[in-house]
N, C-alpha and C positions, 0 to 999 in steps of 0.2 A: 763722183762728179754728178751734178744735176744739170739738166738742160731746160730752159724755159724761154718765155718771150714776154715783152712788155704788153700790157693790155691794149695799147694802141696798135700793136702788131697784129692783133687778133680781132679787134672790134672797132667800130666807128667812135670818134671822139665825142660826138653830139648825142646827148641823152635827154630826150624831152617828153617821152611818153609815160613816165611814172613807172609803177610796179610792173605793169604788163610788159612794157618794153624791156625792163630790166630782166625779167624772166626769159624773154626771147634772146637777149644778149648773152645770158648765162648759158643757154642751150647752145648757141653758136660758138661760144668760147670753148665749151667742153668738146664739141665736135671738132673744132680746129685743132685743139691740143691732141686729140686722139689721132687725127689724120697726119699731124706733123711729128708724132712721137715725142711730145714734150710733156713735162710733168709739173711745171710751175708757171704761174703768172706773176709778173712784177706789177703791182697795182699802183697807179699814180695817186698819191694822197692829195694832190691838188684837187682831184675830183670831189673829195669830201667837202671841200670849201666852196667849190663851184656849184655843186648839186646837193646842198644840205637837205632839201625837202624830199629828195629821192633816195639818197644814200644815208638813210637814218640808221640808228643802231639795230633796229629790227631787220632792215634790209641787209645790213652787213652780216647779221646772224644767218639770214637766208642764203647769202652768198657762200658763207663758210660751210653750211650744211650741204649746199649743192656741190661744192668742191670735194667734200668728204665722200659724197655719194659717187662722184665720178673719178676719184682717185688723183686729184691734183692739189697742190699747195700754193702758197703765196710768198712772194717777197713784197717789199714796199719801197716805192720811191718817195721819199719825203718831199714836202712842198718846196718849190723854188720860184714859181711864177709870182710876180709882183712883190717878192720878198728880197731882202738883202742882209745876209748874216754878217757882212763886212761893212755895213753902213757906218759912216762917221756921225750921222745923226743918231744919237743914242736912243731916241724914242722909236725910230724905225728899226734899229737893231734889236731892241728888246721885243718889239711887236713881232718881228720875224722869228725870233727864238720861241716866243709864245705860240705862234701859229704852227711851227714845226712840232713842238712838243704836244700841242693840243691835237694835231692831226694823228700823231702816233698813238695817243690815248684813244681817239675815236676808232682807230684801226685795230684795236686789240682783238675784236672778234675774229679777225682774219688770221690771227696767230702767225704773223710773218716770220719766215725763216731768216730774213735779213732786211736791213734798211739801208738804202743808198741816199747820199746827201750831197748837194752842191755846196761848196764852202764859201762861195761869193755870189753876188748878184751880177746883173748885166753891166752895172756902172763901171766895174773894174775893167771890163773889156773895152768899153768906150773910152776910158781914160788912156788905154794903151794906144788908141788910134787918134787921140786928140792932137791939137797943135801945140800943146804945152811943151816946154823944154824937158829934156831927159831928167834933169835934176828935179823938176816939179813932179814929173810922173813917178819917179822913184820914191820921192818923199811921201806922196799920198798913197801909193801902193803899199809902202811899208806900214803906214798907219792903218790902212784897211785890212791888211793881212793880220795885224795884231788884233783887230776887232773880230776877225773871223776865228782866230784861235780861241778867244774868249767865248764866242758863241758856241763853238764846237764843244768846249768843255762844259758849258751850261747844259747843252742838249744831252751830252753823254751822262751827266750827273742825273738827269731827269729820266732818261729811257734806258740807260745801260750802255756799256761799251762793247759787249761781246758780239752784238749783231749789227753794229753801226760801221758803215764803210763810206769813206769820202771819195768822191769821184773827180777825176781830172776833167777839165772843161776845154771847149774850143777857144775860150777867151783867156785861158790861164795855162801856162806850161805845166805839164804833169809833175815835174820835179818840185815846183813851187807848191802846187796843191798837196802833193804827198808830204812835203816837209811840214806843212801846217797840220796835216792829219797825224803824222808821227809825233809831233810836239804835243798833241792832245791825247796820245796813246790810243789812236783809233786804227782800224783796218782800212784797206784801200780797195776801191772799185776802179779797175782799169777799163776805160772806155776807148776802144780801138779807133773809132772814127774821130773822136776828139783829139786823140794823140796824133793821128795822121794830119789833121788840119793844122796842128801846131808844128808840123815837120818832124815829129818824133816817131821813133820806131817802137811799136808795142812790144816786140820781142825783147828789145834792149831794156825797156822799162821792167819787163818781167824778170830779166836777169838781175836787175838791181834791187827790185822790191818784191820779188815773188813770194818771199816768206810772209808778207803782210797782205797780199792780194787774196781776197776771199770771194770777190764777184768780178766777172768780166762782162761788160756790155759789148756785144758783137754787132757791128755794122760796118759796111764798106764805104769808101770815099771814091768818087769818080769825077772827072772833069765834064761839066755840062755848060755849054755856052761861054767857055772861058773861065768859069769859076769852079772851084772844088766844092762838091756837095756831099754831105754825109747822110747817114741813115739810108744807104743804098744796099741792095741785095748783096750778100756775100758772093764773091767770085766775079762781081761785075766791075770792080775797081782796082785800087792799088794795094789793098791789104793782102799780104803774103800769108796765106793760111798754113802752108806747110811749115814755114819758119815759126809761126805763132804756135803751132802744135808742138814743135820740138822744144820751144821755150817753156811751154806749160809742163811738158814732161820733165825737163830739167829742174823746174821749180817744184815738182811734185804737187802740182795744183790739184786740190780735192774740193774746190768750192763750186760755185754756180755760174753757168754761162747763160746769159740772157740775150736773145735776139731783140734788137731795137729797130724795127722797120716801120715804114709809114702806113702799111696796110697789109691785109692778109695775103694778097697775091705776091708781094715781095717776100713775105715770111715763107710762103711755100717754095718760092724760088731759092731761098737761102738754106732750106732744110737739107737739100742734097749735099751742100758744102759741109754740113756738120758731120758727114760720114767719117772724116778723118779723126774727129774727136771721139765719136762713138766707138769706132774700132779700137781706139786706145783703151777706152773704158772696158769694153768687152774682153780684151786680151789680158786684162789683169786678173 
């Protein structure tokens, strides 16, 4: 089992100072990984599209070299912002597939151990909250999920299936997202916070799908001002870590666990909660 964190959990999201700032961020990330006892960074490939002048092929080669020197590796979160793999507008769907595949190609210097992917865009979630009738919602959701299946198959054909994991979302029940992934022959990324926001039990999902789960995104959910909020530190909300640990043991999970926090302080607060998982790894 490997333990890592999303880049956003370790470093600021805004990158404006070019190569000099990038070097400073890399140093901070390496220091944070050492302090937290982590060995992998899940890199958001949307950043390659947002900062093309900074995250050039040469810069990615530098990042890889820095990671090798400091003993950590990478996963990759494929683009999802401003994209929709389930779009009924075929031009948008094709462009979204192209953006995802293109970003994976750009990220090759990082040699990611895995790729995680959102199967649908934000529109499907807003459809569920719309004033449309249930028949209308079901009709369009069915069509959108079929487009998603097609997109996943096209992406898998382009970048390979063995490291591609489809993630459950806060806007889509895990059973639906996972069915789409299984239909495309892909692995699963279980996001604990997204499952909790859907009223689903991550341990139950592991019991049903553990043989296909290769990545777990770890974050807690707690009530703030009357609303449930995710990406909160482990142990601060409703996620039952002991039950999750037992479910991982029963599923014989040997994949990667990735902390997904909003900042480094929350990541540090979550690391202590990882002891139950590390103790399991060390006892084997």
